[in-house]
GUDRENLO-853038 format. One record per atom (N, C-alpha, C): residue in three letters; x, y, z. Coordinates in steps of 0.05 Angstrom, whole numbers. Atoms other than C-alpha are relative to their C-alpha. Layout:
N
  aa   east  north     up
 ALA      X      Y      Z
...
This chain:
367
  aa   east  north     up
 MET      6     -3    -29
 MET   -528   -348   -319
 MET     13     25     11
 ARG    -10    -25    -12
 ARG   -519   -282   -282
 ARG     -1     -2     31
 PHE     -1      0    -30
 PHE   -498   -274   -209
 PHE     21     20      9
 GLY    -18    -19    -11
 GLY   -459   -229   -163
 GLY     27    -12      7
 ALA    -27      8     -7
 ALA   -384   -233   -153
 ALA     17     24      6
 ALA    -19    -22     -6
 ALA   -327   -191   -125
 ALA     23     -2    -21
 VAL    -19     -1     22
 VAL   -282   -170   -183
 VAL     23     18      7
 LEU    -23    -17     -3
 LEU   -211   -144   -178
 LEU      9      7    -28
 ARG     -5     -8     28
 ARG   -199   -103   -241
 ARG     29     11     -4
 ALA    -27    -10      2
 ALA   -130    -73   -226
 ALA     14     -6     27
 TYR    -14     10    -24
 TYR    -76    -93   -176
 TYR     -2     20     24
 GLU      1    -19    -22
 GLU    -82    -28   -136
 GLU    -28      9      7
 ASP     28     -8     -3
 ASP   -158    -21   -140
 ASP    -14    -16     22
 PRO     17     16    -18
 PRO   -210    -42    -88
 PRO    -16    -21    -16
 PHE     19     18     13
 PHE   -255   -101   -103
 PHE    -26     14     -6
 THR     27    -10      6
 THR   -321    -84   -136
 THR    -19    -24     -3
 VAL     20     21      2
 VAL   -382   -128   -127
 VAL    -18      6    -24
 GLU     13     -5     25
 GLU   -413   -134   -196
 GLU    -16    -25     -8
 GLU     13     23     13
 GLU   -459   -177   -238
 GLU     20    -12    -20
 VAL    -17     13     19
 VAL   -420   -229   -277
 VAL    -17    -21    -15
 VAL     15     18     17
 VAL   -442   -277   -332
 VAL     16    -26     -4
 LEU    -12     26      6
 LEU   -427   -351   -336
 LEU    -13    -11    -26
 ALA     11      5     27
 ALA   -434   -371   -409
 ALA    -13    -27     -3
 GLU     11     27      2
 GLU   -449   -444   -398
 GLU      2    -15     26
 GLY     -1     16    -25
 GLY   -461   -496   -344
 GLY     24    -19      0
 PRO    -23     18     -3
 PRO   -414   -551   -321
 PRO      3    -19    -23
 ALA     -8     19     20
 ALA   -378   -592   -373
 ALA      5    -27     14
 GLU     -7     26    -12
 GLU   -359   -665   -363
 GLU     21      3     21
 GLY    -19      0    -21
 GLY   -324   -673   -297
 GLY     -1     26     17
 GLU      2    -25    -16
 GLU   -346   -605   -269
 GLU    -26      0     16
 VAL     24     -4    -15
 VAL   -397   -583   -218
 VAL     -4     30      4
 LEU      7    -27     -7
 LEU   -433   -517   -206
 LEU     -9      1     29
 VAL      5      0    -29
 VAL   -434   -498   -133
 VAL    -11     28      8
 ARG     10    -25    -12
 ARG   -476   -445    -98
 ARG     16      5     26
 ILE    -19     -5    -22
 ILE   -427   -413    -49
 ILE    -15      9     25
 ALA     11     -7    -26
 ALA   -448   -411     24
 ALA     19     19     15
 GLY    -20    -17    -13
 GLY   -383   -378     48
 GLY     27     -5    -13
 CYS    -27      3     11
 CYS   -312   -365     24
 CYS     20     14     18
 GLY    -20    -13    -16
 GLY   -252   -352     68
 GLY     18     18    -17
 MET    -19    -17     13
 MET   -204   -296     51
 MET     28     -8     10
 CYS    -27     10     -6
 CYS   -132   -321     48
 CYS     20     22    -10
 ARG    -21    -19      8
 ARG    -68   -279     43
 ARG     10     -5    -28
 THR     -8      5     28
 THR    -54   -313    -23
 THR    -18     15    -19
 ASP     18    -17     16
 ASP   -116   -278    -51
 ASP     11     29     -2
 LEU     -9    -28     -2
 LEU    -88   -211    -28
 LEU     28      3    -13
 ALA    -26     -2     12
 ALA    -18   -227    -53
 ALA      0      5    -30
 VAL      3     -6     28
 VAL    -44   -221   -124
 VAL      7     30     -6
 ARG     -6    -28      4
 ARG    -36   -146   -115
 ARG     30      5     -4
 HIS    -29     -3      2
 HIS     39   -156   -112
 HIS     13    -21    -18
 SER    -10     22     17
 SER     46   -209   -166
 SER     13      9    -25
 ALA    -15    -11     23
 ALA     79   -162   -217
 ALA    -12     -8    -26
 GLY     13      6     25
 GLY     27   -178   -269
 GLY     -2    -29     -8
 ARG      0     28      8
 ARG     35   -253   -268
 ARG    -28    -12      3
 SER     27     10     -2
 SER    -36   -266   -244
 SER    -18     18    -16
 PRO     15    -16     19
 PRO    -83   -243   -299
 PRO    -25     14     13
 LEU     23    -16     -8
 LEU   -135   -189   -286
 LEU    -14     11    -24
 PRO     17      2    -24
 PRO   -192   -173   -284
 PRO     -7    -29      7
 ALA      4     27    -10
 ALA   -209   -233   -242
 ALA    -19     -1     23
 VAL     14      6    -24
 VAL   -255   -263   -191
 VAL     18    -19     16
 LEU    -18     16    -17
 LEU   -210   -289   -135
 LEU    -17    -17     19
 GLY     13     17    -20
 GLY   -227   -332    -75
 GLY      5    -29     -4
 HIS     -6     29      3
 HIS   -203   -403    -62
 HIS     -4    -16     25
 GLU      8     15    -24
 GLU   -232   -424      5
 GLU    -30     -1      1
 GLY     29      1      1
 GLY   -303   -436    -17
 GLY    -12    -25     11
 ALA     17     23     -8
 ALA   -357   -481     10
 ALA    -28      6     -8
 GLY     27     -5      9
 GLY   -427   -491    -15
 GLY    -15    -25     -7
 VAL     18     22      7
 VAL   -480   -536    -45
 VAL      1     -4    -30
 VAL      1      6     28
 VAL   -476   -571   -112
 VAL    -28      4    -11
 VAL     26     -5     12
 VAL   -532   -547   -157
 VAL     -3    -13    -27
 GLU      1     13     26
 GLU   -513   -580   -223
 GLU     27    -15     -4
 THR    -24     16      6
 THR   -464   -633   -247
 THR      3     -4    -30
 GLY     -5      5     29
 GLY   -431   -645   -314
 GLY      6    -30     -4
 GLY     -4     28      4
 GLY   -441   -718   -329
 GLY     -2    -16     25
 ALA      4     18    -23
 ALA   -447   -779   -284
 ALA     25     -7     14
 GLY    -26      9    -11
 GLY   -373   -786   -269
 GLY     11     18     21
 THR    -11    -18    -20
 THR   -366   -730   -218
 THR      1    -12     28
 GLY      2     11    -27
 GLY   -384   -773   -158
 GLY    -16     18     18
 LEU     16    -18    -16
 LEU   -428   -716   -134
 LEU    -28      3    -12
 SER     27     -4      9
 SER   -502   -700   -138
 SER    -10     27      9
 PRO     12    -25    -10
 PRO   -544   -637   -133
 PRO    -10     -3     28
 GLY      7      1    -28
 GLY   -555   -620    -61
 GLY     22     -8     19
 ASP    -23      8    -17
 ASP   -488   -646    -37
 ASP     14     24     11
 PRO    -17    -22    -11
 PRO   -452   -599     12
 PRO     29     -7     -5
 VAL    -28      5      7
 VAL   -379   -591     -9
 VAL     18     22     10
 VAL    -22    -19     -5
 VAL   -315   -557     12
 VAL     18     -1    -25
 LEU    -16     -1     24
 LEU   -273   -533    -47
 LEU     30      5      8
 SER    -29     -3     -5
 SER   -197   -539    -48
 SER     14      6    -26
 PHE    -16     -8     23
 PHE   -140   -528    -96
 PHE     -3    -19    -24
 ASP      3     15     25
 ASP   -138   -553   -168
 ASP     26    -17     -5
 SER    -23     17      8
 SER    -92   -608   -195
 SER     -9    -16    -24
 CYS      6     13     25
 CYS    -87   -647   -259
 CYS    -11    -28      3
 GLY     10     27     -6
 GLY    -99   -716   -229
 GLY     15    -22    -14
 HIS    -13     21     15
 HIS    -53   -753   -276
 HIS     30      2     -2
 CYS    -29     -1     -1
 CYS     19   -729   -266
 CYS     11    -19     21
 ARG    -12     19    -19
 ARG     68   -770   -225
 ARG     -7      6     29
 ASN      6     -7    -28
 ASN     56   -731   -161
 ASN    -29     -3      7
 CYS     29      4     -5
 CYS    -20   -731   -167
 CYS     -6    -30      4
 LEU      5     29     -3
 LEU    -19   -806   -178
 LEU     13    -12     25
 GLY    -13      8    -24
 GLY     27   -812   -118
 GLY    -12     12     25
 ALA     15    -11    -22
 ALA    -24   -779    -72
 ALA     14     25     11
 ALA    -12    -26     -7
 ALA     14   -712    -72
 ALA    -10     22    -19
 PRO     11    -19     20
 PRO    -33   -666   -111
 PRO      9     28      4
 ALA    -10    -27     -5
 ALA     -5   -604    -78
 ALA     26      6    -15
 TYR    -25     -3     15
 TYR     59   -617   -118
 TYR     -5     -8    -29
 CYS      7      5     28
 CYS     22   -627   -184
 CYS     19     15    -19
 ASP    -17    -13     20
 ASP     65   -613   -244
 ASP    -12     26    -11
 SER     14    -23     11
 SER     13   -562   -266
 SER    -12     18     21
 PHE     12    -15    -22
 PHE     -1   -531   -198
 PHE     -1     30     -5
 ALA     -1    -29      4
 ALA     22   -461   -215
 ALA    -19      9    -22
 SER     17     -9     23
 SER    -14   -457   -282
 SER    -29     -4      6
 LEU     28      6     -6
 LEU    -79   -488   -256
 LEU    -11     19     22
 ASN     10    -15    -23
 ASN    -83   -447   -192
 ASN      6     30      0
 LEU     -9    -27     -3
 LEU    -46   -382   -202
 LEU      1     16    -25
 PHE     -8    -15     24
 PHE    -29   -363   -273
 PHE    -15     -6    -25
 GLY     15      3     25
 GLY    -84   -380   -321
 GLY    -22    -20      1
 GLY     21     20     -2
 GLY   -125   -440   -302
 GLY     -1    -19    -24
 ARG      3     19     22
 ARG   -150   -493   -349
 ARG     -9     13    -26
 ALA      6    -12     26
 ALA   -154   -477   -423
 ALA    -30      1     -5
 GLU     29      1      6
 GLU   -228   -498   -425
 GLU    -16     21     16
 SER     14    -20    -16
 SER   -244   -444   -373
 SER      0     28    -13
 ALA     -4    -26     12
 ALA   -223   -386   -418
 ALA    -27     12    -10
 ALA     22    -15     10
 ALA   -277   -334   -431
 ALA    -28    -11      8
 ARG     26     10     -9
 ARG   -332   -374   -397
 ARG    -13     18     21
 LEU     10    -19    -19
 LEU   -338   -322   -343
 LEU      7     28     -9
 THR     -4    -27     10
 THR   -347   -250   -365
 THR    -16     20     16
 ASP     18    -20    -11
 ASP   -376   -184   -343
 ASP    -22      4    -21
 PRO     23     -2     18
 PRO   -442   -162   -376
 PRO      8     12    -27
 THR     -9    -11     26
 THR   -403   -126   -432
 THR     14    -20    -17
 GLY    -15     21     14
 GLY   -369   -191   -452
 GLY     29      0      5
 THR    -29      0     -7
 THR   -301   -174   -422
 THR      6    -25     16
 PRO     -6     25    -14
 PRO   -270   -240   -401
 PRO     12      6     28
 LEU    -13      0    -26
 LEU   -253   -250   -328
 LEU     19    -24      2
 ALA    -21     20      1
 ALA   -191   -290   -314
 ALA    -10    -28      7
 PRO      8     27     -6
 PRO   -197   -366   -313
 PRO      1     -6     30
 ARG      6      5    -28
 ARG   -215   -398   -247
 ARG     25      0     18
 TRP    -21     -3    -20
 TRP   -170   -378   -189
 TRP     -1    -24     18
 PHE     -1     25    -15
 PHE   -148   -443   -154
 PHE    -24    -18     -8
 GLY     22     17      9
 GLY   -202   -477   -196
 GLY    -27      9     10
 GLN     25     -8    -13
 GLN   -256   -437   -160
 GLN    -10     27     -8
 SER     10    -27      1
 SER   -261   -362   -163
 SER    -25      3     16
 SER     23      3    -18
 SER   -307   -367   -103
 SER     -7     24     16
 PHE     10    -25    -11
 PHE   -313   -294    -82
 PHE    -25      7    -16
 ALA     23     -2     18
 ALA   -381   -302   -115
 ALA    -23    -15     12
 GLU     24     15     -8
 GLU   -451   -329   -108
 GLU      1    -29    -10
 TYR     -3     27     11
 TYR   -433   -389   -152
 TYR     28     -4    -10
 ALA    -26      7     10
 ALA   -370   -425   -173
 ALA     -2    -25    -17
 LEU     -1     23     18
 LEU   -357   -473   -230
 LEU     27    -13      4
 VAL    -25     12     -9
 VAL   -304   -523   -208
 VAL      3    -28    -11
 PRO     -4     29      5
 PRO   -272   -589   -228
 PRO     -9    -16     24
 ALA     11     16    -22
 ALA   -305   -643   -188
 ALA     22    -10     19
 ARG    -22      9    -18
 ARG   -237   -665   -161
 ARG      7     21     21
 ASN     -4    -21    -20
 ASN   -234   -598   -124
 ASN    -20     -1     23
 ALA     22     -1    -19
 ALA   -298   -612    -86
 ALA     -1    -24     18
 VAL      0     22    -20
 VAL   -300   -654    -22
 VAL    -27      1     14
 ARG     26      2    -14
 ARG   -368   -677      3
 ARG      4     -1     30
 VAL     -2     -1    -29
 VAL   -379   -663     77
 VAL    -27     -6     12
 ASP     23      7    -16
 ASP   -429   -680    131
 ASP    -20     24     -2
 PRO     19    -22      3
 PRO   -493   -639    118
 PRO     -8     13     26
 SER      7    -13    -26
 SER   -501   -625    193
 SER     20     21      7
 LEU    -21    -19     -6
 LEU   -438   -582    192
 LEU     -8     29     -8
 PRO      6    -28      8
 PRO   -440   -505    189
 PRO     14      7    -26
 LEU    -13     -1     26
 LEU   -425   -502    115
 LEU     12     27     -6
 GLU    -10    -27      7
 GLU   -415   -427    110
 GLU     27      6     13
 LEU    -25     -4    -14
 LEU   -355   -433    158
 LEU     22    -19     -9
 LEU    -19     22      6
 LEU   -320   -493    126
 LEU     21      7    -21
 GLY    -17     -5     22
 GLY   -286   -460     67
 GLY     30      1      6
 PRO    -28     -1     -5
 PRO   -219   -445    101
 PRO     13    -27      5
 LEU    -11     27     -1
 LEU   -211   -520    111
 LEU     12     -9    -27
 GLY    -10      8     26
 GLY   -195   -522     37
 GLY     27     11     -6
 CYS    -27    -11      5
 CYS   -131   -481     43
 CYS     14      8     26
 GLY    -15    -10    -23
 GLY   -109   -440    104
 GLY      2    -19     23
 PHE      0     18    -22
 PHE   -130   -487    159
 PHE     11    -27     -8
 LEU    -11     25     11
 LEU   -113   -547    115
 LEU     30      1      1
 THR    -29     -3      2
 THR    -42   -520    107
 THR     13     -3     28
 GLY    -12      2    -26
 GLY    -28   -511    181
 GLY     -4    -27     13
 ALA      5     26    -13
 ALA    -62   -574    206
 ALA     15    -22    -15
 GLY    -13     21     16
 GLY    -34   -615    148
 GLY     30     -1      5
 ALA    -28      0     -6
 ALA     37   -593    163
 ALA      6    -17     25
 VAL     -4     15    -25
 VAL     30   -622    233
 VAL     -8    -30     -2
 LEU     11     27      1
 LEU    -12   -684    218
 LEU     12    -17    -23
 ASN    -10     15     23
 ASN     16   -703    149
 ASN     30      2     -3
 SER    -29     -4      5
 SER     85   -672    140
 SER     17     -9     23
 PHE    -16      7    -24
 PHE    111   -679    211
 PHE     -9    -26     12
 ARG     11     22    -15
 ARG     65   -734    235
 ARG      5      2     30
 ALA     -5     -5    -29
 ALA     71   -704    304
 ALA    -18    -17     17
 GLY     16     16    -18
 GLY     47   -743    363
 GLY      9      4     29
 PRO     -8     -3    -28
 PRO     54   -752    439
 PRO     31     -2      3
 GLY    -29     -2     -4
 GLY    124   -734    462
 GLY     14     19    -18
 ASP    -12    -19     18
 ASP    137   -687    405
 ASP     -6     29      9
 THR      4    -28     -6
 THR    145   -612    412
 THR      1     15    -27
 LEU      2    -16     24
 LEU    127   -561    358
 LEU      2     30      7
 VAL     -1    -29     -3
 VAL    146   -487    354
 VAL    -10     12    -26
 VAL     12    -12     23
 VAL    104   -445    307
 VAL      7     30      0
 PHE     -7    -28      3
 PHE    129   -378    283
 PHE    -21     14    -17
 GLY     22    -14     13
 GLY     70   -333    266
 GLY    -27    -13      8
 ALA     26     11    -10
 ALA      2   -343    301
 ALA    -23     12    -15
 GLY     23     -7     17
 GLY    -43   -326    242
 GLY    -17    -25     -4
 ALA     18     22      5
 ALA    -94   -372    211
 ALA     14    -27     -4
 VAL    -15     25      5
 VAL    -43   -424    187
 VAL     14     -9     26
 GLY    -14      7    -25
 GLY     -2   -421    252
 GLY    -18    -10     21
 LEU     19      9    -21
 LEU    -62   -427    298
 LEU    -13    -27     -7
 ALA     10     27      8
 ALA    -89   -486    257
 ALA     20    -21      7
 ALA    -21     19     -8
 ALA    -22   -519    268
 ALA      0     -5     30
 VAL      1      3    -29
 VAL    -27   -506    343
 VAL    -23    -18      8
 MET     23     17     -6
 MET    -97   -537    345
 MET      6    -29     -7
 ALA     -5     27      9
 ALA    -74   -597    305
 ALA     21    -14     18
 ALA    -20     11    -17
 ALA    -13   -607    350
 ALA    -13    -10     26
 HIS     14      9    -25
 HIS    -58   -609    412
 HIS    -17    -25     -5
 ALA     17     23      7
 ALA   -106   -657    377
 ALA     17    -25     -2
 ALA    -18     23      4
 ALA    -46   -702    361
 ALA     15     -8     25
 GLY    -14      6    -25
 GLY    -20   -701    433
 GLY     27     12      2
 ALA    -26    -13     -2
 ALA     41   -658    419
 ALA     -3     26     16
 VAL     -2    -25    -14
 VAL     63   -597    458
 VAL      9     22    -19
 SER     -8    -20     19
 SER     68   -531    420
 SER      7     26     14
 VAL     -7    -27     -8
 VAL    100   -463    429
 VAL     -7     19    -23
 ALA      8    -18     21
 ALA     71   -404    390
 ALA     15     26      3
 VAL    -15    -25     -1
 VAL    115   -344    373
 VAL    -13     21    -18
 ASP     12    -22     15
 ASP     84   -278    352
 ASP      6     26     15
 ARG     -4    -25    -13
 ARG     91   -204    366
 ARG    -25     13     10
 HIS     26    -12     -7
 HIS     16   -190    375
 HIS    -11    -14     25
 PRO     10     13    -24
 PRO    -10   -202    446
 PRO    -27    -14     -5
 GLY     26     13      6
 GLY    -80   -218    419
 GLY      3    -27    -12
 ARG     -4     26     13
 ARG    -54   -274    375
 ARG     12    -19     20
 LEU    -12     18    -20
 LEU    -12   -302    432
 LEU    -22     -9     20
 ALA     22      9    -18
 ALA    -74   -302    477
 ALA    -17    -21    -13
 LEU     15     21     15
 LEU   -111   -342    423
 LEU     16    -26      1
 ALA    -16     25      0
 ALA    -53   -391    418
 ALA      0    -13     27
 GLU      1     11    -27
 GLU    -53   -400    493
 GLU    -27    -13      5
 ARG     27     11     -2
 ARG   -128   -412    491
 ARG     -1    -28    -13
 PHE     -1     25     14
 PHE   -113   -468    442
 PHE     23    -18      9
 HIS    -18     18    -14
 HIS    -63   -500    490
 HIS     30      3     -9
 ALA    -28     -4      7
 ALA      2   -471    462
 ALA     13     17     23
 LEU    -16    -18    -17
 LEU     57   -439    505
 LEU      5     25    -16
 PRO     -4    -24     15
 PRO     57   -366    483
 PRO     28     12      4
 LEU    -26    -12     -2
 LEU    123   -332    468
 LEU      2     25    -17
 ARG     -1    -25     14
 ARG    130   -259    449
 ARG     26      1    -17
 ALA    -23     -3     18
 ALA    176   -248    389
 ALA     16     24      8
 THR    -18    -22     -7
 THR    236   -206    407
 THR     24      0    -19
 PRO    -22     -1     19
 PRO    297   -183    367
 PRO     23    -19      8
 THR    -23     17     -9
 THR    346   -225    409
 THR    -10    -21     20
 GLY      4     20    -21
 GLY    347   -288    451
 GLY    -24    -18     -5
 LEU     24     16      5
 LEU    286   -320    418
 LEU      4    -30      1
 SER     -5     29      1
 SER    315   -388    403
 SER      9    -11     27
 ASP     -9      9    -27
 ASP    347   -392    472
 ASP    -25     -5     18
 ARG     24      3    -16
 ARG    278   -383    503
 ARG    -16    -25     -9
 VAL     13     24     10
 VAL    249   -437    458
 VAL     14    -25     11
 LEU    -15     23    -10
 LEU    305   -485    478
 LEU     -7     -5     29
 ARG      7      4    -28
 ARG    289   -473    551
 ARG    -28    -11      3
 LEU     28      9     -3
 LEU    214   -482    542
 LEU     -4    -29     -9
 THR      4     27     11
 THR    222   -547    502
 THR     20    -20     11
 GLY    -19     19    -12
 GLY    277   -578    545
 GLY     22     -9    -19
 GLY    -22      7     18
 GLY    332   -575    493
 GLY     -5      3    -29
 GLY      6     -5     29
 GLY    297   -559    428
 GLY    -25    -14     -9
 ALA     25     11     11
 ALA    234   -572    389
 ALA      5    -23    -20
 THR     -2     21     20
 THR    223   -635    349
 THR     -6     11    -28
 TYR      8    -12     25
 TYR    190   -593    294
 TYR     -4     30      3
 ALA      5    -29      1
 ALA    186   -520    275
 ALA    -15      6    -26
 LEU     15     -9     23
 LEU    137   -487    227
 LEU      1     30     -2
 ASP     -1    -29      5
 ASP    150   -418    198
 ASP    -22      8    -19
 THR     21    -10     17
 THR     90   -382    170
 THR      5     29    -10
 THR     -5    -28      5
 THR    124   -314    162
 THR     16      5    -25
 GLY    -18     -4     22
 GLY    176   -322    107
 GLY     22     20      6
 ALA    -21    -20     -8
 ALA    223   -275    146
 ALA     26    -15      5
 ALA    -26     14     -2
 ALA    296   -296    140
 ALA     10     -2     29
 GLY    -10      0    -27
 GLY    313   -276    211
 GLY    -15    -20     17
 LEU     15     20    -15
 LEU    257   -318    241
 LEU      5    -28     -9
 ILE     -6     27      9
 ILE    273   -377    197
 ILE     26    -10     12
 ASN    -25      8    -13
 ASN    344   -378    225
 ASN     -5     -5     30
 GLU      7      5    -28
 GLU    315   -372    296
 GLU    -14    -27      2
 ALA     15     26     -1
 ALA    269   -431    280
 ALA     20    -23     -2
 LEU    -20     21      2
 LEU    329   -473    259
 LEU     15     -3     26
 ARG    -15      2    -25
 ARG    366   -456    322
 ARG    -17    -10     23
 SER     19     10    -21
 SER    304   -475    362
 SER     -4    -30      0
 LEU      5     29      3
 LEU    306   -547    338
 LEU     20    -17     16
 ARG    -18     19    -11
 ARG    335   -606    374
 ARG     16    -14    -22
 PRO    -14     15     21
 PRO    386   -650    336
 PRO    -20    -18    -15
 THR     17     15     19
 THR    351   -684    276
 THR    -28     13     -2
 GLY     26    -14      2
 GLY    294   -633    283
 GLY     -5      9    -29
 ARG      8     -8     27
 ARG    255   -611    221
 ARG    -15     26      0
 LEU     14    -25      4
 LEU    234   -542    199
 LEU    -16     -1    -26
 GLY     17     -2     24
 GLY    176   -533    150
 GLY     -6     29     -5
 LEU      6    -27      9
 LEU    165   -469    111
 LEU    -26     -1    -16
 VAL     25     -1     15
 VAL     95   -452     86
 VAL     -3     26    -15
 ALA      3    -27     14
 ALA    103   -378     66
 ALA     19      1    -23
 ARG    -17     -4     23
 ARG    131   -359     -1
 ARG     22     19      7
 LEU    -22    -17     -4
 LEU    200   -330      2
 LEU      2     20    -23
 HIS     -2    -21     21
 HIS    209   -264    -35
 HIS     28     11     -2
 ASP    -27     -9      1
 ASP    283   -256    -24
 ASP     19    -23      6
 THR    -19     21     -6
 THR    347   -296    -15
 THR     -2     -7     30
 LEU      1      9    -28
 LEU    348   -337     49
 LEU     29     -8      8
 PRO    -27      7     -9
 PRO    418   -333     80
 PRO     -1    -16     26
 LEU      0     17    -24
 LEU    426   -390    129
 LEU     26      6     16
 GLU    -22     -6    -17
 GLU    470   -374    188
 GLU     16    -25      7
 VAL    -18     22     -6
 VAL    530   -417    208
 VAL    -11    -16     23
 GLY      8     18    -22
 GLY    511   -478    248
 GLY    -30     -7      1
 THR     28      5     -2
 THR    436   -475    236
 THR     -9    -27    -11
 LEU      8     26     11
 LEU    434   -539    195
 LEU     18    -22      9
 ASP    -17     22    -11
 ASP    484   -578    237
 ASP    -17    -21     15
 ARG     11     20    -17
 ARG    468   -642    274
 ARG    -26    -12    -10
 GLY     23     15     12
 GLY    418   -672    226
 GLY    -25     16     -3
 ARG     24    -17      4
 ARG    370   -613    224
 ARG     -6      2    -30
 THR      8     -3     28
 THR    330   -607    159
 THR    -20     22     -4
 ILE     19    -21      7
 ILE    289   -554    124
 ILE    -13     -7    -27
 SER     14      6     25
 SER    236   -563     70
 SER    -24     18     -2
 HIS     24    -15      4
 HIS    178   -526     39
 HIS    -24    -20      1
 ILE     25     16     -2
 ILE    107   -553     54
 ILE    -22     15    -15
 CYS     22    -12     15
 CYS     52   -538      4
 CYS    -27    -13      7
 GLU     27     10     -6
 GLU    -21   -544     24
 GLU     -1    -23     20
 GLY      0     20    -21
 GLY     -3   -585     84
 GLY      5    -29     -9
 ASP     -4     27     11
 ASP     19   -644     40
 ASP    -26    -16      0
 ALA     26     13     -4
 ALA    -55   -659     39
 ALA    -11    -11    -26
 VAL     20      9     19
 VAL   -101   -701     -3
 VAL    -26     11     11
 PRO     23    -13    -13
 PRO   -162   -656     10
 PRO    -23    -19      7
 GLY     22     19     -5
 GLY   -212   -713      5
 GLY      5    -17     24
 VAL     -6     15    -24
 VAL   -176   -747     63
 VAL      2     18     24
 LEU     -5    -17    -23
 LEU   -155   -689    107
 LEU    -24     16      9
 ILE     23    -17     -7
 ILE   -217   -645    104
 ILE    -20    -16     17
 PRO     18     15    -18
 PRO   -263   -701    132
 PRO     12     -5     27
 ARG    -13      4    -26
 ARG   -211   -714    186
 ARG     -2     25     17
 LEU      1    -25    -16
 LEU   -211   -641    207
 LEU    -29      5      9
 THR     28     -4     -9
 THR   -287   -637    208
 THR     -8    -19     22
 ALA      6     19    -22
 ALA   -290   -699    251
 ALA     13      9     26
 LEU    -13    -11    -24
 LEU   -240   -668    299
 LEU    -16     24     11
 TRP     17    -22     -9
 TRP   -283   -605    301
 TRP    -25    -10     14
 GLN     24     11    -12
 GLN   -345   -646    316
 GLN      6    -12     28
 ALA     -8     11    -25
 ALA   -306   -679    373
 ALA     10     22     19
 GLY     -9    -22    -17
 GLY   -287   -610    401
 GLY     30      3      1
 ARG    -30      1     -1
 ARG   -213   -620    384
 ARG     13     18    -21
 PHE    -11    -17     21
 PHE   -204   -571    326
 PHE    -19     23     -4
 PRO     21    -21      0
 PRO   -245   -508    341
 PRO      7     23    -19
 PHE     -8    -20     20
 PHE   -227   -471    277
 PHE    -20     23     -2
 ASP     20    -21      2
 ASP   -293   -433    279
 ASP      5     24     18
 GLU     -6    -22    -18
 GLU   -267   -391    336
 GLU     19     20    -11
 LEU    -18    -19     14
 LEU   -218   -358    288
 LEU    -14     17    -21
 ILE     14    -11     23
 ILE   -271   -336    239
 ILE    -18     24      8
 ARG     20    -20      0
 ARG   -309   -271    230
 ARG    -12      2    -28
 THR     13      0     26
 THR   -360   -268    175
 THR     -7     29     -9
 TYR      6    -26     12
 TYR   -374   -209    128
 TYR    -19     -6    -24
 PRO     14      2     25
 PRO   -426   -199     73
 PRO     20      4    -23
 LEU    -18     -3     23
 LEU   -393   -206      5
 LEU      3     29     -8
 ALA     -1    -28      7
 ALA   -410   -133     -7
 ALA     21     16     17
 ASP    -19    -13    -17
 ASP   -362   -115     50
 ASP     28    -12     -3
 ILE    -26     13      4
 ILE   -302   -150     19
 ILE     24     18      5
 ASN    -22    -18     -4
 ASN   -258    -88     22
 ASN      5      4     30
 GLU     -3     -1    -29
 GLU   -271    -82     97
 GLU     14    -25     10
 ALA    -13     25     -8
 ALA   -253   -155    105
 ALA     29      0     -7
 GLU    -29     -1      7
 GLU   -188   -144     67
 GLU     15     17     19
 HIS    -13    -18    -18
 HIS   -170    -85    111
 HIS      4    -14     27
 ASP     -2     13    -26
 ASP   -184   -125    174
 ASP     20    -23      0
 CYS    -19     22      3
 CYS   -144   -184    148
 CYS     29     11     -1
 GLU    -27    -11      4
 GLU    -84   -141    128
 GLU     10     13     26
 THR     -8    -13    -25
 THR    -83   -103    195
 THR      2    -19     23
 GLY     -1     19    -21
 GLY    -89   -166    236
 GLY    -23      2     19
 ARG     23     -3    -17
 ARG   -155   -145    266
 ARG    -16    -27      2
 VAL     14     26      2
 VAL   -185   -212    244
 VAL     19    -21     -9
 VAL    -17     22      9
 VAL   -151   -279    238
 VAL     -9    -11    -27
 LYS     10     12     25
 LYS   -196   -308    184
 LYS    -27     12     -7
 PRO     26     -9     10
 PRO   -249   -268    148
 PRO    -13    -21    -18
 VAL     16     17     17
 VAL   -304   -308    114
 VAL    -22     17    -12
 LEU     19    -16     14
 LEU   -347   -276     61
 LEU    -25    -16     -6
 ILE     25     14      3
 ILE   -421   -294     59
 ILE    -16     13    -23
 PRO     13    -13     23
 PRO   -455   -281     -9
 PRO    -28     10      7
 ASP     27     -9     -5
 ASP   -525   -275     21
 ASP     -2     23     19
 GLY      0    -25    -15
 GLY   -504   -216     63
 GLY      0     -3     30
 ARG      1      2    -30
 ARG   -504   -245    134
 ARG     27      6     12
 ARG    -24     -6    -15
 ARG   -453   -225    186
 ARG     -4     -9     29
 HIS      1      4    -29
 HIS   -436   -249    255
 HIS     29      0     11
């Protein structure tokens, strides 16, 4: 089977949209999905700085949504024609997977970042036979088609705008899941979010849907305006006095804080912004030592990393689509679509902050 895909051949090169070859159809437990749209996540772009750990050449993309066109065996639970959102891969049988924590799968790194499943090797190639790296996050969905484990695919309501749903599989899932699953925020709680990008704004929307009050901290006026539109109190990031302003806005400190930046200085500000027994969640990968300042973890405050919003995708994604249908999680307002052929423009707009969430459309449509 031949189809178009965006290939990254070297860490410093642009993406090239090329014809690729899928050697065989879905095996037992797999489904072939025709991609309607795929979100671009900063994790896709971080491959450029992965020091060779993520194999290239590769087809990236891990926020895909589309329609099942073929299934491998009767045990997938899916049928041709089913609309699905694709999420991260997991083994399904380790202790954490069996404990409804697939984001902490023992094999998460190998399945999603550094090689994929052994049975995926060399199934996707370029026309010369050069192998493309095994499926990125079980998907490699910067493409017209994706071959995925059925456990990655979540069936959704066919009335939904399928081409826009892909970010619910990672970026929006992470922000909303941190609030709804990790924190279990509700009425009377306050949340301060550091970084009003796709993940942070999804957290703001989820907090409002849950009845909590949120504060959004960012340095970009446009992002703060978006946060305010989604019912957060906007707060411009400044070099000094940030936590004091959060304390005043929240009447003594936030119940929860979410850092999406990975910046040590802001993480310490987030800890100082918490009330006693408050909790800070980190979703960004740290690339350096995190020196905690004196007193930041006093009085019962805690800090932990949150992966993929502590989500079981098959549970949280339908919950988020139901909230969208009820007008309580307007994630589509963060999206700008691009034809797959314009992937490098989408990357530029994402990196410069011009767009919160680019979504690539294989059939070339833009809005």
